[in-house]
C-alpha positions in Angstrom: 42.0 34.6 -45.6 43.0 36.8 -48.6 41.7 35.8 -52.0 43.8 35.9 -55.2 41.2 34.1 -57.3 39.9 36.0 -60.3 38.8 35.3 -63.9 38.2 31.6 -64.2 34.6 31.2 -63.1 33.5 27.6 -62.5 30.0 28.7 -61.2 28.1 31.7 -62.5 24.7 32.8 -61.1 22.9 35.3 -63.2 19.9 37.4 -61.9 18.6 34.3 -60.0 15.1 34.5 -58.6 13.0 31.9 -56.9 9.6 32.5 -55.4 7.2 30.2 -53.6 3.9 32.1 -53.9 4.3 35.5 -52.3 7.6 34.5 -50.7 10.7 35.6 -52.5 13.3 33.0 -51.4 15.9 34.4 -53.8 15.5 37.9 -55.1 17.8 38.7 -58.0 21.1 37.2 -57.0 24.2 37.3 -59.2 27.8 36.1 -58.4 30.7 34.0 -59.7 32.8 31.4 -58.0 36.4 31.0 -59.2 38.3 27.8 -59.8 40.2 26.6 -56.7 38.5 28.8 -54.1 36.4 28.1 -51.1 33.4 30.3 -51.5 31.0 30.8 -48.6 27.4 31.9 -48.5 26.7 33.3 -45.0 23.4 34.2 -43.5 20.7 33.3 -41.1 18.2 30.5 -41.6 15.7 31.4 -44.2 18.0 33.9 -46.0 17.9 31.8 -49.3 21.2 30.0 -49.1 20.0 26.5 -49.7 17.6 27.6 -52.5 20.6 29.1 -54.4 22.5 25.8 -54.1 19.5 23.8 -55.2 19.2 25.9 -58.3 23.0 25.5 -59.0 22.7 21.7 -58.5 19.6 21.4 -60.7 17.4 20.2 -57.9 15.1 23.3 -58.1 13.9 25.2 -61.2 14.4 29.0 -60.7 11.5 31.4 -61.3 13.9 33.4 -63.5 17.6 33.8 -64.1 20.2 31.2 -64.9 23.0 29.2 -63.3 26.1 27.9 -65.0 28.5 25.2 -63.7 31.8 24.5 -65.6 30.4 26.3 -68.6 27.1 24.3 -68.7 23.7 25.9 -68.0 22.2 23.8 -65.2 18.7 24.2 -66.4 19.6 22.9 -69.9 22.1 20.2 -69.0 21.3 19.0 -65.5 22.7 15.5 -66.0 26.0 16.7 -67.3 26.3 19.1 -64.4 25.6 16.4 -61.8 28.3 14.1 -63.3 30.9 16.7 -62.5 29.9 18.0 -59.1 29.6 16.5 -55.6 26.7 17.6 -53.4 26.2 17.2 -49.7 22.7 18.2 -48.7 21.6 19.5 -45.3 19.9 16.2 -44.5 21.0 12.9 -46.0 19.3 9.5 -45.8 21.0 6.2 -46.6 19.8 2.6 -46.8 19.8 1.4 -43.2 20.7 -2.2 -44.2 23.8 -1.3 -46.3 27.3 -0.9 -45.0 29.4 2.2 -45.8 31.4 0.3 -48.4 28.2 -0.9 -50.1 26.6 2.5 -50.1 29.7 4.0 -51.8 29.8 1.2 -54.3 26.1 1.8 -55.1 26.7 5.5 -55.6 29.7 4.9 -57.8 27.4 3.1 -60.3 25.6 6.3 -61.1 28.6 8.1 -62.5 31.0 7.8 -65.4 34.0 8.5 -63.2 34.5 6.6 -60.0 36.9 7.0 -57.1 38.2 4.0 -55.0 35.7 3.4 -52.2 38.5 2.0 -49.9 40.7 5.0 -50.5 37.8 7.4 -49.8 37.0 5.6 -46.5 40.7 5.7 -45.6 40.9 9.4 -46.3 38.0 10.2 -44.0 39.4 8.0 -41.3 36.6 5.4 -41.6 38.5 2.4 -43.0 37.7 0.4 -39.8 34.0 1.2 -40.3 33.7 0.0 -43.9 31.4 -2.8 -42.9 29.4 -0.8 -40.4 26.1 0.9 -41.1 25.6 4.7 -41.0 23.3 4.6 -38.0 26.2 3.2 -35.9 28.4 6.2 -36.6 28.9 9.3 -34.4 27.7 12.7 -35.7 31.1 13.7 -36.8 31.7 10.4 -38.5 28.4 10.6 -40.3 29.3 14.0 -41.7 32.7 12.8 -42.8 31.1 9.9 -44.6 28.5 12.2 -46.2 31.3 14.3 -47.6 33.2 11.2 -48.7 30.1 10.2 -50.7 30.3 13.5 -52.5 33.7 12.6 -53.8 32.8 9.2 -55.3 32.6 10.6 -58.8 35.9 12.6 -58.4 34.1 15.9 -58.9 35.7 19.2 -59.8 33.2 21.2 -57.7 32.0 20.3 -54.2 28.8 21.9 -52.8 28.2 21.6 -49.0 25.0 22.9 -47.4 25.6 23.7 -43.7 28.2 20.9 -43.4 28.9 21.3 -39.7 25.5 21.9 -38.2 24.9 19.9 -35.0 28.5 19.0 -34.5 30.5 19.5 -31.3 33.5 22.0 -31.6 36.1 19.3 -32.0 34.2 17.5 -34.7 33.5 20.8 -36.5 37.2 21.7 -36.5 38.1 18.3 -37.8 35.7 18.7 -40.7 37.1 22.2 -41.4 40.5 20.6 -41.9 39.0 17.9 -44.2 37.3 20.6 -46.3 40.6 22.4 -46.6 42.3 19.2 -47.7 39.6 18.7 -50.4 40.3 22.2 -51.6 44.1 21.6 -51.6 43.5 18.8 -54.1 42.5 21.6 -56.6 38.7 21.3 -56.1 36.5 24.3 -55.9 34.3 24.3 -52.7 31.0 26.2 -52.2 29.4 26.0 -48.8 26.6 27.6 -46.9 26.9 28.4 -43.2 25.4 30.5 -40.4 28.6 30.2 -38.3 30.7 33.3 -38.6 33.9 31.6 -37.4 33.4 28.8 -40.0 33.2 31.3 -42.8 36.2 33.3 -41.5 38.3 30.2 -41.1 37.5 28.5 -44.4 36.4 30.9 -47.1 38.5 32.9 -49.5 35.4 35.0 -50.3 32.0 35.3 -48.7 28.6 36.4 -49.9 26.5 37.7 -47.0 22.8 37.1 -47.6 19.7 38.5 -45.9 16.1 38.1 -47.1 17.0 36.5 -50.4 19.6 39.1 -51.5 23.3 39.4 -51.3 24.1 42.4 -49.2 27.9 42.2 -49.5 30.5 40.0 -51.2 34.2 40.1 -50.6 37.1 38.5 -48.7 36.5 38.2 -44.9 39.3 40.7 -44.3 37.8 43.3 -46.8 34.3 42.9 -45.4 35.6 43.7 -41.9 37.8 46.6 -43.2 34.8 48.1 -44.8 33.3 48.9 -41.4 33.6 52.6 -40.4 35.0 51.5 -37.1 36.7 48.1 -37.5 38.4 48.0 -34.1 37.7 48.3 -30.4 40.5 49.2 -28.1 39.9 48.2 -24.4 42.0 49.5 -21.5 41.8 49.1 -17.8 43.0 52.0 -15.6 42.1 53.6 -12.3 38.6 55.1 -12.1 40.0 58.1 -10.2 41.7 59.5 -13.3 40.2 61.9 -15.8 39.3 59.8 -18.7 37.6 62.5 -20.8 40.9 63.1 -22.8 40.5 59.6 -24.3 37.5 60.8 -26.3 39.7 63.1 -28.4 42.3 60.5 -29.4 42.9 59.9 -33.1 40.5 57.5 -34.7 38.2 57.2 -31.7 34.5 57.4 -32.7 32.9 56.7 -29.3 33.9 55.7 -25.8 32.2 53.7 -23.1 33.6 54.0 -19.6 32.6 51.8 -16.7 34.5 51.9 -13.4 38.0 52.3 -14.9 37.4 50.0 -17.9 37.3 52.0 -21.1 36.1 50.6 -24.5 36.9 52.8 -27.5 35.5 52.1 -31.0 38.1 53.3 -33.4 38.8 53.5 -37.1 42.6 53.4 -36.5 43.8 51.1 -33.8 47.5 52.0 -34.1 46.8 55.7 -33.8 44.5 55.2 -30.9 47.0 53.0 -29.0 49.8 55.6 -29.6 47.4 58.2 -28.2 46.7 56.1 -25.2 50.4 55.8 -24.4 50.8 59.6 -24.7 47.7 60.2 -22.5 49.1 57.8 -19.9 52.4 59.6 -19.8 50.8 63.0 -19.5 48.3 62.2 -16.8 50.2 59.6 -14.9 47.2 57.2 -15.3 48.5 53.6 -15.4 47.4 51.3 -18.2 46.9 48.0 -16.4 45.5 46.2 -19.4 45.3 47.0 -23.1 43.5 44.9 -25.7 42.8 45.5 -29.4 39.6 43.7 -30.5 39.1 43.5 -34.2 35.6 43.5 -35.6 34.2 40.3 -37.2 31.6 39.1 -39.6 28.9 39.4 -37.0 29.7 43.1 -36.8 29.6 43.3 -40.6 26.2 41.7 -40.7 24.9 43.9 -37.9 26.1 47.0 -39.7 24.5 45.9 -43.0 21.2 44.7 -41.7 20.7 46.3 -38.3 20.2 42.9 -36.6 22.3 40.0 -35.3 23.2 37.0 -37.5 21.4 34.4 -35.3 18.2 36.4 -34.7 
């Protein structure tokens, strides 16, 4: 997803640090989030993603540095900030004896601006559950209700911490579409995730974190394009043909050959494919299968850190 958002920053994080004893949970992080975008913070568990959100929200006092939301410094005006943002935490607990409708009405009393509880429940497809309790809902329904609760004060900025953890693929995709609809309303969304596909699907820009630092920040497309070899070209041919000529094709950086299946990492997929066709014509080797496999954010993370995202 390409990003055209620049200039109007609704969140600014300036040289943020947070330590717990000798542990540097956040180590000098700076970035801006622009109005109307979906901004993702991607990284493994323990990278510092949640700590950054807690500092932005005013739940955690930074060791040093500052965070600003809608022009207000969180550390100086935490109540004003909380009036204008919606926050979904990694773990949420509700009163077991209250219905969904009662919980939303209770939350609404904490804010100056209040959305209609019935309209919120309708929007998340839970109108028929208005008089049910949270513990009777499925995992996907609970997550939708939790995000509905973040909208009760009609916030300008929505902050979601690992919003789809624990959901099955269909529930996850449904929640992605709901997050997109919130963004389509004109709201800015900031989310953390350790799912590559989630970040690629939702986010206009992504900050990749590792060990408390941002190691890269850009659009998903630009992050992938920054790789020295952003493509793999895979072909299947006969093992009896001389395949050494493929190593010299334009763009090819390295080649793995296994019983007629050839995998070529390349910096220029179009040039490599053109070369494969010419090679096939010259040698008579049939190309039974050809596939271009673009790199993804997992490859970016591996390139930047030397380890996989889920390690």
